[in-house]
N, C-alpha and C positions, 0 to 999 in steps of 0.2 A: 558509608554516610549516603544519605539521599535527600536532596533539597530542591526546591524551588528557585530556579536561578533569577538574576536581575531581567533578562530577556523575557523570560518566562512569565514573571510580574507584569511587566510592559504589555507582553502579548495578552494577556488576561484581561488587563483593564482596556486594551482595544478591541476584545470581543464584547465586553460590557458596554462600552460607549457607541458600539456600531462601526467603528472605523474598519473592522474586518468582520467576516461571518467564519462561522465555524466550518472546518473542514477536516479531512483525513489527517490523523496524526501518525508520526513514523519511529519505529525503535532503529537505534544504530548502536553499534557496540564497538570497545575499543581495546586495544592491547595493553596501553602505557600504565605505569604507575602514577599515582597521585591520589588526593583527597579532594573528592566535589567541593566545589566552593561556589557561593554565590557570582561572581563575575564570569564564570565558566562559560565560552562561547561554542564548545565542540567537545566530543567525549576525548579521553586521553589517546593518543595514537590510534584513529580511527582504522580500523581494520578494513579490509577490500570489499568484502562483502555489502551488497546494496540495500540501504535501509527498507524495512519490511513496515508494510501498513499495521499499525497499532488498532485493534479493536477498543473502544473507548466506552466504558458504562458509568452508571452513576448508581452503585449499590445501596448509598445511603443518601440523605438530601445534602449532605454536607462533603461529600466524598466522591472524588473521579478516579477512575481505574483505568488503566492502559494494560493490555495483555496481547502479547505476540510470541510469535517462536522465531529465533533467528537459527540458521545452520551454517555451520563452517565450510566454506571450500577446500580448506585444507588443514592440516595439523596447527593449531594456535591456542595459546591461552589468553582468555578473555578475562578483563578487570572491571570493566566499567559500561555503563549503559546509559543511553540518553532518549526521551521523548523530544521528537522534533517537529516543527509545524510545516516541514516538507520533507519529500524524498532528494530532493536536489542537495547537492555539496556545492554551496558557492562561496564566494569571498565578495562583499561581506558576508559571514554566515546567515541562514535562516536561523530563527530563534529556537535556540536548545531550551525548551520549557523545562523539563526537569532531568536532573543528572544524579546519578547513583554510580558509586565505586561499590566494589565487594571483592571478597576473597577472590585469588585467581582460580579459574575454572580452567582445567587442561582439556581442550578437544581433539578428536582424531577428525579427519577430513569427515565430513557427513553427519556428524554429530552435532547436537544444536541445545539451546538453552530456551526454556519456555519462561518468559520474564511476565510478571506481573507488579506494575508500578503504581502507586496510590498517592494521591494529594487528600489529606483531610485537614478542613479548615475548621478551627474551633476558637470562637472569640477572636483575639488579635494573634494566636499563634496558629503556626501549620504544622501538622504531623506527616511524617513521610515514612513509607514502607516500601520497599523492593524486596520481591522474592523471586528467586529463578531457580527453576527445577531443571535439571540436565535431560537432555532428549536424546537419545541413544535409538537411531533407526534400526529396528529388527532386533533391539536388545531386551 
């Protein structure tokens, strides 16, 4: 499941009203089990790799897309990804804008996942898509 979190909704409103200005967004991933839910504030069991900058594009007038590749420092199984408003891991947490859980992907050290997370707004509904392609260096 991929969804816009409550913190994400509040973040977008702050951008629209001018309380915040647009900035770099970041991808972070986790290894824990769970189903993404609206009140989530972080990925499930954050992995130790640093968050990576996400490239944000607007492929359609009603859609935002974040893309980025994360690489594992050591063997681990990744189960979820989030789009964050900061690279910092703080308490209270920085806004987790989008959260997506997915089927576990087992990675060796140096392997990665190329993520594409999308938010599409249509009428009163939001549609969400997350795609992850495994990246195996030299493979």
